MARKESE-671716 format. One record per residue (C-alpha): x, y, z; residue in three letters. Coordinates in steps of 0.1 Angstrom, whole numbers, plus 2048, in hexadecimal, padded with zeros to 3 digits. Layout:
N
+-----+-----+-----+-----+
:   x :   y :   z :   r :
+-----+-----+-----+-----+
:   X :   Y :   Z : ALA :
...
+-----+-----+-----+-----+
***
This chain:
322
+-----+-----+-----+-----+
:   x :   y :   z :   r :
+-----+-----+-----+-----+
: 494 : C9C : 90D : MET :
: 472 : C9A : 902 : LEU :
: 45E : CB9 : 90B : GLN :
: 43A : CB6 : 91A : PRO :
: 41E : CBF : 907 : PRO :
: 40E : CDF : 90B : THR :
: 3E9 : CE9 : 911 : PHE :
: 3EB : CF7 : 8EC : GLN :
: 3F6 : CD3 : 8E2 : ASP :
: 3D8 : CC5 : 8F2 : VAL :
: 3C3 : CDD : 8DF : LEU :
: 3D3 : CD5 : 8BE : LYS :
: 3CE : CAF : 8C6 : ALA :
: 3A9 : CB5 : 8CB : ARG :
: 3A4 : CC2 : 8A8 : GLN :
: 3B2 : CA1 : 89C : VAL :
: 3A2 : C8A : 8B6 : VAL :
: 380 : C97 : 8B3 : ARG :
: 37E : C8F : 88C : ARG :
: 384 : C69 : 895 : TYR :
: 376 : C65 : 8B9 : LEU :
: 355 : C6F : 8C9 : LEU :
: 354 : C84 : 8EA : ARG :
: 34E : C6D : 908 : THR :
: 332 : C73 : 920 : PRO :
: 338 : C82 : 944 : LEU :
: 31B : C75 : 959 : HIS :
: 310 : C7E : 97B : PHE :
: 307 : C61 : 990 : TYR :
: 2ED : C68 : 9B0 : PRO :
: 2F4 : C46 : 9BE : ALA :
: 319 : C46 : 9BE : LEU :
: 316 : C6C : 9CD : SER :
: 301 : C62 : 9E8 : ASP :
: 31B : C44 : 9F1 : LEU :
: 338 : C5A : 9EF : LEU :
: 32A : C7C : 9FE : GLY :
: 336 : C90 : 9E0 : CYS :
: 32A : C97 : 9BD : GLN :
: 336 : C7B : 9A8 : VAL :
: 33B : C7D : 983 : TYR :
: 348 : C62 : 96E : ILE :
: 35D : C6A : 94B : LYS :
: 354 : C4D : 938 : HIS :
: 373 : C45 : 925 : GLU :
: 367 : C20 : 922 : ASN :
: 351 : C2C : 907 : HIS :
: 36C : C31 : 8EF : GLN :
: 36E : C17 : 8D0 : PRO :
: 38A : C04 : 8E2 : ILE :
: 377 : C08 : 903 : GLY :
: 396 : C1F : 911 : ALA :
: 3A2 : C44 : 911 : PHE :
: 3C5 : C37 : 903 : LYS :
: 3B5 : C38 : 8DF : VAL :
: 3B6 : C5D : 8E1 : ARG :
: 3DB : C5D : 8E3 : GLY :
: 3E2 : C43 : 8C8 : GLY :
: 3CB : C54 : 8AF : VAL :
: 3DC : C75 : 8B3 : TYR :
: 400 : C6A : 8B4 : LEU :
: 3FB : C55 : 895 : THR :
: 3EB : C73 : 885 : SER :
: 40C : C85 : 88B : GLN :
: 424 : C6B : 87C : MET :
: 439 : C72 : 85F : SER :
: 435 : C60 : 83E : GLN :
: 456 : C4E : 845 : ASP :
: 44B : C43 : 867 : GLU :
: 429 : C36 : 859 : ARG :
: 43B : C23 : 83E : ARG :
: 455 : C11 : 857 : ARG :
: 435 : C08 : 86E : GLY :
: 433 : C0D : 894 : MET :
: 439 : BF7 : 8B2 : ILE :
: 430 : BF9 : 8D6 : THR :
: 42A : BE6 : 8F6 : ALA :
: 40C : BE4 : 909 : SER :
: 3F6 : BCF : 924 : THR :
: 3D8 : BD6 : 90C : GLY :
: 3C8 : BFA : 90A : ASN :
: 3E7 : C0C : 8FD : HIS :
: 3ED : BF0 : 8E4 : GLY :
: 3C8 : BF1 : 8DA : GLN :
: 3C9 : C19 : 8D3 : SER :
: 3EA : C13 : 8BD : ILE :
: 3D8 : BF8 : 8AA : ALA :
: 3BA : C0E : 8A6 : TYR :
: 3CE : C2A : 899 : ALA :
: 3E4 : C13 : 884 : GLY :
: 3C4 : C07 : 872 : ARG :
: 3B5 : C2B : 870 : LEU :
: 3D4 : C38 : 85C : PHE :
: 3E0 : C1A : 84C : GLY :
: 400 : C16 : 860 : VAL :
: 40E : BF4 : 869 : ARG :
: 40B : BEC : 88F : ALA :
: 41D : BD3 : 8A4 : ILE :
: 416 : BCF : 8CA : ILE :
: 42A : BBE : 8E2 : GLY :
: 414 : BAF : 900 : VAL :
: 420 : B9C : 91E : PRO :
: 416 : B78 : 91E : GLU :
: 3F4 : B72 : 92F : GLY :
: 3E8 : B95 : 922 : ALA :
: 3C3 : B9C : 924 : ASN :
: 3B5 : B83 : 908 : PRO :
: 39B : B9D : 8FF : GLY :
: 3B3 : BB8 : 8FA : LYS :
: 3C9 : BA2 : 8E5 : VAL :
: 3AA : B98 : 8CF : ALA :
: 3A1 : BBC : 8CC : ALA :
: 3C4 : BC5 : 8BF : MET :
: 3C5 : BAA : 8A5 : ARG :
: 3A1 : BB2 : 899 : ALA :
: 3AD : BD6 : 890 : LEU :
: 3CC : BC8 : 87D : GLY :
: 3E6 : BC9 : 896 : ALA :
: 404 : BAD : 898 : GLU :
: 407 : BA1 : 8BE : VAL :
: 426 : B95 : 8CA : LEU :
: 426 : B83 : 8ED : PHE :
: 444 : B87 : 903 : HIS :
: 44C : B83 : 92A : GLY :
: 43A : B85 : 948 : ALA :
: 430 : BAA : 94B : ASP :
: 42E : BCC : 937 : PHE :
: 452 : BD4 : 93C : ASP :
: 460 : BB4 : 92E : ALA :
: 44A : BB9 : 910 : ALA :
: 455 : BDD : 90D : ARG :
: 47B : BD2 : 90C : GLU :
: 477 : BBA : 8EF : VAL :
: 463 : BD3 : 8DC : VAL :
: 47E : BEE : 8E2 : GLU :
: 498 : BD7 : 8D3 : ARG :
: 481 : BCD : 8B6 : LEU :
: 47C : BF5 : 8AE : ALA :
: 4A2 : BFA : 8AD : ALA :
: 4A9 : BDB : 899 : GLU :
: 48C : BDE : 87F : GLU :
: 487 : C02 : 87D : GLY :
: 466 : C05 : 889 : TYR :
: 457 : C26 : 898 : ARG :
: 459 : C1A : 8BB : TYR :
: 43A : C2C : 8D0 : VAL :
: 440 : C2B : 8F5 : HIS :
: 421 : C26 : 90B : ALA :
: 427 : C47 : 91E : GLY :
: 447 : C5D : 913 : ASN :
: 434 : C69 : 8F4 : GLU :
: 429 : C8E : 8F2 : PRO :
: 410 : C87 : 8DA : HIS :
: 3FF : C6A : 8EC : LEU :
: 3FC : C82 : 90B : ILE :
: 3ED : C9F : 8F7 : ALA :
: 3D4 : C86 : 8E9 : GLY :
: 3C8 : C76 : 908 : VAL :
: 3C7 : C99 : 919 : GLY :
: 3AA : CA2 : 901 : THR :
: 390 : C8F : 918 : TYR :
: 39D : CA8 : 934 : ALA :
: 390 : CC5 : 91E : LEU :
: 36E : CB3 : 91B : GLU :
: 36D : CAF : 941 : ILE :
: 372 : CD5 : 948 : VAL :
: 35D : CE1 : 92C : GLU :
: 33F : CC9 : 937 : ASP :
: 345 : CD0 : 95D : LEU :
: 356 : CF1 : 960 : PRO :
: 353 : CF2 : 988 : ASP :
: 363 : CD1 : 98B : VAL :
: 37A : CD0 : 9AB : GLU :
: 389 : CAF : 9AB : THR :
: 393 : C98 : 98F : ILE :
: 39E : C75 : 998 : VAL :
: 3B4 : C63 : 97F : VAL :
: 3BF : C3E : 97C : PRO :
: 3E7 : C3D : 976 : ILE :
: 3FA : C21 : 966 : GLY :
: 416 : C32 : 950 : GLY :
: 405 : C54 : 957 : GLY :
: 3FC : C61 : 934 : SER :
: 3D8 : C68 : 93F : GLY :
: 3E0 : C78 : 95F : ALA :
: 3F9 : C8C : 94F : SER :
: 3E3 : C98 : 935 : GLY :
: 3C8 : CA1 : 94F : VAL :
: 3E2 : CB7 : 960 : CYS :
: 3EE : CC6 : 941 : THR :
: 3C9 : CD2 : 939 : VAL :
: 3BA : CDC : 95C : VAL :
: 3D7 : CEA : 96B : LYS :
: 3D9 : D03 : 94D : THR :
: 3B1 : D0A : 94D : LEU :
: 3AE : D0A : 974 : ASN :
: 3CB : D02 : 989 : PRO :
: 3B0 : CFE : 9A9 : ALA :
: 3A3 : CDF : 99A : ILE :
: 3B3 : CC2 : 9AF : GLU :
: 3C1 : CA4 : 99A : VAL :
: 3C6 : C85 : 9AE : ILE :
: 3D7 : C66 : 99F : GLY :
: 3D0 : C42 : 9AB : VAL :
: 3E6 : C25 : 9A5 : GLN :
: 3E4 : BFF : 9B0 : ALA :
: 3F8 : BFA : 9D1 : ALA :
: 401 : BD8 : 9C0 : ALA :
: 414 : BEB : 9A3 : ALA :
: 41F : C0C : 9B2 : PRO :
: 43C : C17 : 99D : ALA :
: 42C : C36 : 991 : ALA :
: 421 : C42 : 9B4 : PHE :
: 443 : C3B : 9C3 : GLN :
: 453 : C50 : 9A7 : SER :
: 43B : C6A : 9AC : TRP :
: 444 : C6D : 9D4 : LYS :
: 46B : C68 : 9CD : ALA :
: 46A : C82 : 9B1 : LYS :
: 480 : C67 : 99E : ARG :
: 479 : C4A : 988 : LEU :
: 478 : C28 : 99C : VAL :
: 471 : C04 : 997 : GLU :
: 457 : BF1 : 9AB : ASP :
: 443 : BD1 : 9AC : LYS :
: 426 : BC8 : 993 : MET :
: 40E : BB3 : 9A4 : GLU :
: 3EC : BC1 : 999 : THR :
: 3D2 : BAF : 988 : PHE :
: 3C8 : BD2 : 977 : ALA :
: 3DE : BD1 : 958 : GLU :
: 3D8 : BF5 : 951 : GLY :
: 3ED : BFF : 96F : MET :
: 406 : BDF : 96A : ALA :
: 427 : BF1 : 967 : THR :
: 449 : BEB : 979 : ARG :
: 457 : C0B : 96E : THR :
: 44C : C31 : 96C : ALA :
: 44D : C44 : 94D : PHE :
: 461 : C64 : 94C : SER :
: 44C : C7A : 938 : LEU :
: 42B : C77 : 94A : PRO :
: 43E : C77 : 96C : GLN :
: 44C : C99 : 963 : ARG :
: 42D : CA5 : 95F : ILE :
: 41C : C97 : 97E : LEU :
: 43D : CA2 : 993 : TRP :
: 430 : CC6 : 98B : GLU :
: 40B : CC5 : 989 : HIS :
: 3FC : CA6 : 999 : LEU :
: 3EB : CB0 : 9BC : ASP :
: 3EC : C8E : 9CC : ASP :
: 3F1 : C68 : 9C5 : PHE :
: 3DE : C4D : 9D7 : VAL :
: 3E2 : C27 : 9D7 : LEU :
: 3C6 : C0C : 9D9 : VAL :
: 3C7 : BE8 : 9E0 : GLY :
: 3BC : BCB : 9CA : GLU :
: 39D : BC3 : 9DC : GLU :
: 394 : BE9 : 9DE : GLU :
: 398 : BE8 : 9B6 : LEU :
: 382 : BC9 : 9B5 : ARG :
: 368 : BD9 : 9C8 : GLN :
: 368 : BF6 : 9B4 : ALA :
: 361 : BE2 : 994 : ILE :
: 343 : BD4 : 9A5 : VAL :
: 336 : BF5 : 9B2 : LEU :
: 33A : C06 : 990 : MET :
: 328 : BEA : 97E : LEU :
: 30C : BEF : 99A : GLU :
: 309 : C10 : 99E : LYS :
: 310 : C1E : 979 : THR :
: 309 : BFD : 966 : HIS :
: 32D : C02 : 955 : ASN :
: 347 : BE8 : 953 : LEU :
: 368 : BF4 : 95E : ALA :
: 388 : BE1 : 95B : GLU :
: 3A0 : BE4 : 979 : GLY :
: 3B2 : C04 : 971 : ALA :
: 391 : C14 : 966 : GLY :
: 382 : C0C : 989 : ALA :
: 3A0 : C1C : 99B : ALA :
: 393 : C3F : 99D : SER :
: 373 : C31 : 9AD : LEU :
: 386 : C1C : 9C5 : ALA :
: 39D : C3C : 9CF : ALA :
: 379 : C4F : 9D6 : ALA :
: 36E : C34 : 9EC : VAL :
: 38D : C30 : 9FE : LYS :
: 392 : C56 : A03 : PHE :
: 36E : C62 : A02 : LYS :
: 373 : C78 : A20 : ASP :
: 38C : C90 : A0F : ARG :
: 374 : C91 : 9F1 : LEU :
: 356 : C99 : A07 : ALA :
: 33F : CB5 : 9F8 : GLY :
: 353 : CBA : 9D9 : ARG :
: 34B : CB8 : 9B5 : LYS :
: 35E : C9A : 9AA : VAL :
: 366 : C89 : 988 : VAL :
: 372 : C65 : 988 : LEU :
: 383 : C5B : 967 : VAL :
: 378 : C37 : 95B : LEU :
: 395 : C33 : 946 : SER :
: 38B : C10 : 938 : GLY :
: 373 : BF5 : 938 : GLY :
: 385 : BD9 : 928 : ASN :
: 381 : BC0 : 944 : LEU :
: 385 : B9C : 93B : SER :
: 36A : B82 : 941 : MET :
: 381 : B70 : 958 : ASP :
: 387 : B91 : 96C : LYS :
: 363 : B99 : 96C : LEU :
: 358 : B77 : 97B : ARG :
: 373 : B79 : 993 : TRP :
: 36A : B9D : 99D : ALA :
: 345 : B93 : 9A2 : LEU :
: 34E : B73 : 9B6 : SER :
: 35D : B89 : 9D3 : GLY :
: 378 : B6E : 9D8 : THR :
: 39B : B73 : 9D7 : ALA :
: 3AC : B6D : 9B5 : GLU :
+-----+-----+-----+-----+
***
């Protein structure tokens, strides 16, 4: 069984990640604070070179691969941001990267993967269909298979942004984190529950793709529907390693609707002048929906990614059903 990364593993990851990636900003937003009745800070992982937090994990995992693994190349499945992170790290360390994506994947994310030198394979209607074919190819061809969540080095790598949050805002009271597979939230939990267990960590997922939420509630892995436009949260199954961490350390988990996500994209753009993809806007959608429970608190909302396609942006701004 895979062992969850420790706080010391995250510190080790930071020594590597900081060589290749700049620290992302944590900004206070008075207008959002007035609107929500709490002190609102945004952690801008949308400012990463691939536009999403996942690059931290890809860089650290690839840096730790053996020479044999690098020679064989790596393969993974992704709806977009994880794939970009592996593509980015592959180029950085000279490792062949093959990314399996679902048919209809975000075209901007696909183009970015290819621009970074990755080979992109299209298969199936959703992430899990792409994952199944990638796992088969890894077994047949001997590639280093990189799971999107069940990788201790990925979790340790993405956990480095939580270190930055606590260093920049030591008296933070609540951190709201989008959850798809759960690597980001489990990394946050690993860090903050070591440094200050009183910091509340709240996960948020799309109600139209609630597998991680349902698994967290049931304390067992379950499969559920996948009907969200937010590809960063578009999984039918939960991931075992992040879930084990979340079962132990996540304080609460909430769901938001598709219209709430759309409105949060627009609100983020209006109040912070930052573009958020559906998953990236989920923390703000949750803060709006559950603002009474955040009243008066010092809150960090993780803007996990900003890779919204032009079609999705037009739809979000139109205010009409997709």
